[in-house]
C-alpha positions, 0 to 999 in steps of 0.5 A: 592513576588507574594504570598504577592501581591496575599495575599494583593489582596485577603484581599482587595477583601474579605474585600469589600465582607464582607462590601457589605454583611453587607450593604445589611443585614442592608438594609434588616433590615431597609426595614422590619422595615419600612413596618409598618411605610409605611402602617401607613403613619408615616414618622416622626416616621420612621425618629426618629426610623432611628436615632438609627442607629448612631452607624453604622460606614459605613452608613451616609444617608438613604432614604425611598421612598414610591410608590403611587399605584394609581398615580404611583408616588414615594416620599421621605417618610423618610430620615436619615442623620448621620452628619448634616454638611454632604453634601446634594446630589440630589437623582435620584430614577430611578438610585437608582432602578438600584442598585440591588447590592452593588456598590463601587465608590471611598470612597462611597458605595451605595445599594437600595432594594425594600420594599414589603408587600404580593408581593405589592411594598410599596417603596424602601430603599436606603443606602449611606455610606462613607468608607474613613476610610476603604480605608485608612486602606487598603492603609496602609495595602498595604503600609505595604505589599509593605515594607515587599516585599521590605525587603524580596527582599533585604534580599533574595539578601543579602542571595543569594549573601552570598550563592553564594560567599560560593558556587562559590569557590568549584564550580569553582574548580570543573569546572576547573577540568572538563575543564582540564580533557576534554582538556587533555582527561586524565580521570585518574585525581582526583578532589580536596577535597571540604570544605563542604559536598554538594560539596564533594558529587558532587566531589566524584560522579565526580571522580567516573565518571572519573574512570568509563569513563577511564575504558570504554575508555580503554575497547573500545580501546582494543575492537577496536584493537581486532575488527581490528584484526578480520576484517583483518582476515575476509578480508583474509578469504573473499579474499580466498573464493572469489578466490575460488568462482571465480574459481567455477563460472568459472567452473560453467559458462563453465558447463552452456555453455556446457549444453546450447550447449547440449540443443540446440543439443537436440532441433535440434535432436528433430526437426530431429527426428520429420522430420524422423518420418514424412519421415518414415510415408510418406514413409509407406503411399506412399508405399501403393498407389504405390504398388496398382499401381504396382499390377494393371500394372502387372496384365495388363501386364500379360493379355496383354501377353496372349492377344498377344499370342492368337493374334499370334495364330489367336484365339483372339475373339472380346469378349476377346478384349472387356473384356481386354479393360474394365479391362484395363480401371479399372486398369488404373483408379486404377493406376491414383488414387493411383499415384495422392494420392502418388503425393499429399503426396510427394508434401505435405511432400516436402513442410513441409520438406522444411518449417522445414529446411528453416527459411526465410520469404516468402509469403504463404497461411495460410489455405493451410499450415494447410492443408499440415501439417495435410495431412503430418501427416496423416500416423502418426494419421490415426489410431486415431478417431478425428474430426478437426475444422479449422476456417481460411480464405481460401484466407489468404495470409501472409508474415512470416516464415512458417518453425517455424509455421509448426513445432509448429503445428506439435508438438502441434498436435502430443502432443494432440494425445500422451497426450491429447487423451490418453485413449479417443476414439474420440477427437476434435482439433480446430484451429482458425486463426485471422489476423490483419494488423500486427499480427496473432493469432492462438488459438489451442485447444483440448478436451482431458485430459488437462494439470495437474495443477503441469505441467501448470507452467513449461510446456514450461521448457526443459525436462518437461514431464509426459512420462519420461521413456516411450520415452518422451524427454520433449523437444517438448513444449520447442521447441514450446516455442523457435520457437514462441518467438525466430524465430517468435518473438511472444508469446505463453501462456497456457489458464488455465481457460479452464475446459476441454482439453488444449488451447494454444494462439499463437500471433506473428507479420506478414505482411498481404498480403490480407484483411480478412473478 
């Protein structure tokens, strides 16, 4: 139907296009023939010449206008009228000049074309035609096409109804079969045989689908049953292995608890061993000044006994008494100096020992604590060549736990001498202490061998040591880490950006008792 409508539309437009081309061709021919008459000013002769166009069916009137170049006016030069009784209409030349292409208005057709001679405008030719016959013909064609369309639609409806009636019965049977199988879920059924080939092809495919679906369902049922059995077996295995795992976990937890206890005992042993080393070192160091004092006092007693004997014998000379007094003063100075040295060592050791065994908070001078630690360690490190640089306010008073701070400093210092300054003749230890209102930061560093890259990530782990088999327990830095993080509630980290030596940054909360500069 749409094809017929398009065909009729195309035919009418194509007919108009051909008619316009024919009209324009006639105008071109008349314009060329009119040039000589316009030049010779033979209007009547041109009119007679135009009468030969009576055979043209579409042209009913022709106007030839002449342009006066001098006065710039237009006049009707010649006129052709095919039918004498044709109505006369007023011609507007200005409107005619605008007809640059063929124009259709109802049953009329118009076209105007300028006439030139050597690019000089001579005038215009205007054609007027009647296309009522053509319009009637087109309408008849449209009517015929409409009738054809109507007949096609009616025929299509009739044929469609007959085909539907023929097809509907088999399709209804097939549809009922599908509904019955779906409701009963019995895919072993078969769809009945159909009367024509197309429906039978559909029936055969449907029966094949039923058969495959039935096999697939049975297969799925068997797989589901097998899967259920396997799941049950797997659940039994999981329960069995879970029980075994719980028993293993219980044993593992017990072992871990024992390991933690052993680790804590090792840490305590490390602390006591450190304290024992201090005791041995201090005892050895104190023995020297006391021995010197004993020697000096013994010498004085011996000389005093000789002096007493000469005094009893009345042989004592003034020069002998003066010499004894002079030597006694020297010996007493020796005794006083060595006793003072022993007293300082014992006092420092006593304070350090107390700090290591007592974890209560107290007020103390941070700079004095550092000095006491180094004085206590003097017996252990006096044979090493090193330089010490401590940056700390002399009057820095804080409230904190001196015990873990002391133990941390001792372990770091000993670690520097054992590991950092190994095979190094002269090393330097730098301790920088900075305090804020509620925190203390200790930066401890040495310029020794540093920490190997493979040890940097696990330096604070227990039993991590480069001296395994040489007396190293690997608990020193682990003890430091526990003291800082647990006892002091702070943090400690190894500065891995340093190119030389080892640097530890310790930060923990305190109560600042004096303002630092």
